[in-house]
N, C-alpha and C positions, 0 to 999 in steps of 0.2 A: 454432441456435447463435447466441447473442448475443455481441457484442464490447464489452468494457469497454476503456477506454484510459487509460493513465497517460502524460501528456506532462510531462516534466521541463522546467521553465522557468527554473531557476536552480541552478547547481552551482558550488561552489568547493572549497577544500581542507578545509572543515569540514562541509559539509552539501549535500544535494541536495533542493530543493523542487520540487513538481509539482502537477498537477491530475489527479485520478482521476475519470473520467466514466463513467456508465452511461446511454448515449444512449436506450435503450428505455424509461427511466422519467424522463428529464430530470433526473438527479442529477449534481451536481458537488461534489467536496470537495477540500480541499488535502491534500498529503502531505509528509512529511518522511522522508528516507532518509540513510544515510551517503554520503559522497563515493565516487567510483569509485576503487577500489584493486585493480584487476585481478581482480575477482570473488572475492577472498579471503573465505573463510567467516567470518561474524560481524563483519567489519570493512569490508565493501564493499557498495555497492548492487549489485543484480543487473544483468546486461547488458541492453541493449535487445533486444527480441525478442517472440515470441508464446508465451504460457504458458497452462496450464489455470488456472482460478480457481473454487474451490468452497467452500461453507460447511463448516466443521468446528467441533467443540467442543474447547476446551483447558481443562484444569483450572486453568491459570494465568490465562488471559485470558477464559474464557467463550466465547461465540459469536463466531467470527472467520472469516477467509477464508484458505484455503491457496493459495499460488502454486505450481503443480505444474510439473514438468519443467524446472526451472532447471538448466542445465549445471553439473556439479561442485558442486552445492549441495543441501541438504535442509533441511526445516523452515523454509522461507521463508513468512512469514505477513503478512497485513494485520491489524494490531491497534492498540489504543490505546497512547498514550505521548506524551510531550511534547518530548523532546530526544534528541539522538543517543546518549546513554547508555542509552536505552530500546530502541533498535532491534535490536541484535545482527544486523544484516543484513536486517532485515525492513522493511516499509513501514508507517509510522505515519500515522494519519488525523487530520484536524482541520478546523475551519471557517475558520481564518485563521492566517497565519504571521507571525512577527516575532522579537523578541528578548525575553528575560527574564533578568535578572541577568547581562547581558552575553553570553549564549549564544543560538544559533539555537533557536527554540521554535515549537511548533505548539499552538494553543489549541482548547478544546472538543473534545478528541479522542474521548472516549467518545460524545458526541452524534453526531459525524460517523460513527463506526464503526457505531453502531446503524442509521443510515440506509442505509449501504452494505450491511451484512450482511442487513438485513431484505429489501432489494430483491433481492439475489442468492438468498437463501433462497426467496423467493416464486417466482422464476424456476425454481429446481430443483423446488419443490413442484408446479409445473405441467408437469413433465417436460422442461424446458429445460436447457440447459447454457450455460456461459460461458467465454470466453477473455479473456485480458488482453494487450493490445498495449502494450508499453513502448517509448517513444521520447523523443527530445529535441526541443524546439521549434526 
């Protein structure tokens, strides 16, 4: 069982930024999530904790990752997107964070997602599994 980590390093009333790491293949990308709003479905980031992480296919997003066993939540995914309007409670990927047109933004989202998904898919193809540990810096 391999352990991915999401360390949230900046959170305010608008956004939560972090770093998602896959230590077994030396991959690190940036993330963008909604702020903490008591784990409310579609409007909050998920609580810190340990979750299953698995590759899945979505008709909307293509090849993405499912975050499993989130308390009181379903359909939490790691997928591409650029700002909080794209998250719906999920984790967005990117290569760098910043602002665009005055709002928090994550850049090169699809490129970062391809890297993360391909490495998790390769792990599962070899018979491995993955968990995601979410915490704050």
